[in-house]
C-alpha positions in Angstrom: -53.9 111.9 21.5 -53.1 110.4 25.0 -51.9 107.8 25.4 -51.9 104.7 28.2 -51.6 100.9 28.3 -52.6 98.9 30.3 -50.9 96.1 30.3 -53.1 93.5 32.2 -51.6 90.1 32.6 -52.7 87.1 33.0 -51.4 84.2 35.8 -52.1 80.9 37.5 -54.7 79.7 40.0 -55.4 76.3 41.3 -59.3 75.1 40.9 -59.8 77.0 38.2 -61.0 73.8 36.1 -64.6 74.8 35.2 -63.6 77.9 34.0 -60.9 76.6 32.5 -62.6 73.9 30.4 -65.0 76.8 29.4 -62.2 78.9 28.0 -59.7 76.1 27.0 -61.4 76.9 23.2 -61.7 80.5 24.1 -62.1 82.4 21.0 -59.8 86.1 21.6 -61.8 89.6 20.8 -60.8 90.3 17.3 -60.4 94.2 16.2 -63.5 96.5 15.5 -64.4 94.7 18.6 -65.0 97.4 21.7 -63.2 96.6 25.1 -65.8 95.3 28.1 -64.5 97.2 31.3 -63.5 95.7 33.7 -62.9 95.8 37.8 -59.6 93.4 39.4 -57.3 94.4 42.5 -54.4 95.2 42.5 -51.2 94.5 44.5 -52.1 97.5 46.6 -55.9 95.7 47.4 -57.5 98.9 44.9 -59.6 98.5 42.1 -58.6 99.7 38.4 -61.2 99.8 35.6 -60.3 100.0 32.5 -62.8 102.7 32.7 -60.1 104.9 34.7 -58.5 105.0 31.2 -60.6 106.8 28.9 -59.7 108.8 26.4 -56.1 106.8 27.0 -54.4 103.6 24.8 -54.4 100.8 26.9 -52.5 97.8 26.4 -54.2 94.1 28.4 -51.3 91.7 28.0 -52.7 88.6 29.4 -49.6 86.1 31.2 -49.5 82.6 32.4 -47.4 82.7 35.8 -45.6 85.5 38.2 -42.0 84.9 38.5 -41.6 82.7 36.9 -39.2 83.2 32.9 -40.7 83.9 30.5 -43.2 86.0 32.6 -40.7 87.7 34.5 -39.0 88.9 31.2 -42.1 90.2 29.4 -42.7 92.4 33.3 -39.2 93.5 33.8 -39.1 94.8 29.2 -42.7 96.8 30.4 -40.9 98.1 34.0 -37.8 98.7 31.6 -39.8 100.8 28.9 -42.0 102.9 31.3 -40.5 105.9 30.2 -41.5 105.7 27.2 -44.9 104.6 28.1 -44.5 107.5 29.9 -43.8 109.7 27.0 -47.1 108.5 25.2 -48.8 109.1 28.4 -49.2 105.9 28.9 -49.4 103.1 32.2 -49.0 99.3 32.4 -51.3 97.0 33.9 -51.0 93.5 34.5 -52.8 90.8 35.2 -53.3 87.3 36.2 -54.1 84.6 37.5 -52.6 84.5 40.8 -54.0 86.5 44.1 -53.4 89.7 45.1 -50.8 88.6 47.6 -49.1 86.7 44.7 -48.9 90.0 42.3 -47.5 91.8 46.1 -44.6 90.0 46.1 -43.5 89.3 42.4 -43.8 93.4 42.5 -41.6 93.1 45.7 -39.1 90.7 44.7 -38.9 92.6 41.0 -39.0 96.0 41.6 -42.0 96.1 39.5 -43.8 99.7 39.7 -46.4 99.4 37.6 -50.0 97.7 38.7 -50.7 94.0 38.5 -54.0 92.5 38.8 -55.7 89.4 40.2 -58.3 88.1 38.3 -58.6 84.4 40.3 -61.5 84.3 38.9 -61.3 84.6 34.7 -63.6 87.3 34.7 -61.4 89.4 32.6 -59.4 86.0 30.9 -63.0 85.0 29.7 -64.4 88.6 28.7 -61.4 88.8 26.7 -61.4 85.3 25.4 -58.1 84.4 26.5 -57.7 80.7 25.9 -56.6 78.7 28.9 -55.0 75.9 29.9 -54.9 72.8 32.8 -51.8 70.8 34.0 -51.8 68.8 37.0 -49.0 69.6 39.6 -46.5 66.5 40.9 -48.4 66.8 43.4 -51.6 66.2 41.8 -53.2 69.9 42.3 -54.7 70.9 39.4 -53.0 74.5 37.8 -54.7 77.0 35.1 -52.2 78.6 33.2 -53.8 81.7 30.9 -52.0 81.6 27.2 -50.3 84.7 26.6 -51.6 87.4 24.7 -52.4 90.8 25.1 -54.5 93.1 22.8 -54.1 96.8 22.4 -57.3 99.1 23.2 -57.9 102.5 21.5 -58.7 105.7 23.3 -62.3 105.1 22.3 -62.7 101.2 24.0 -62.7 99.1 20.8 -59.6 96.7 20.4 -57.5 97.8 17.6 -54.2 94.8 17.8 -53.9 92.0 20.0 -50.8 89.6 19.8 -50.8 85.8 20.6 -47.1 86.2 21.9 -44.1 84.4 20.7 -41.4 86.5 21.2 -41.2 87.8 24.8 -37.6 90.1 24.1 -39.3 92.2 21.6 -43.5 92.9 22.6 -42.6 95.7 24.7 -41.1 97.1 21.7 -44.3 95.7 19.5 -46.7 97.5 21.7 -45.5 100.6 21.7 -44.6 100.8 17.7 -48.1 100.0 17.4 -49.3 102.9 19.4 -47.0 104.9 17.9 -48.5 104.2 13.9 -51.7 104.3 16.2 -51.4 107.5 17.0 -50.6 109.0 13.7 
């Protein structure tokens, strides 16, 4: 069985109060639920869709913000483990509230070779029920941040495992173990 991982990280964007209020009390998709398809632009400015990975495992990881300490650690761990994902026929993708331009900078600065997808309009965040919080910056601007959640999607398009990520350092290892177990 082929396995692909799509890590979709979701980061912050300003001016999303209506979406943030709606998503703050969101309930993430439960295992057994059909994973909603999506199409979002990558840092390469090309659309990437869930349906592109039909027949493979997909991991969507949502994260708060490009180039912050925890999100950088998480991305570096996925990058470090790309050979392991490749061995499982897996692909890593990231999605965030950040813009394509922010993703370009993050990927360039941190030598990330997997795709990051821009979701500033909350299309995927809302579809997957990822909670969003809003904070006011010291200069008075409003910033929205998606919660750090991950979804493992089966080759037939169903959510088979979810994580509310608490241990960033071991998260990629947890995902790899879950894919290995799911393939048995």
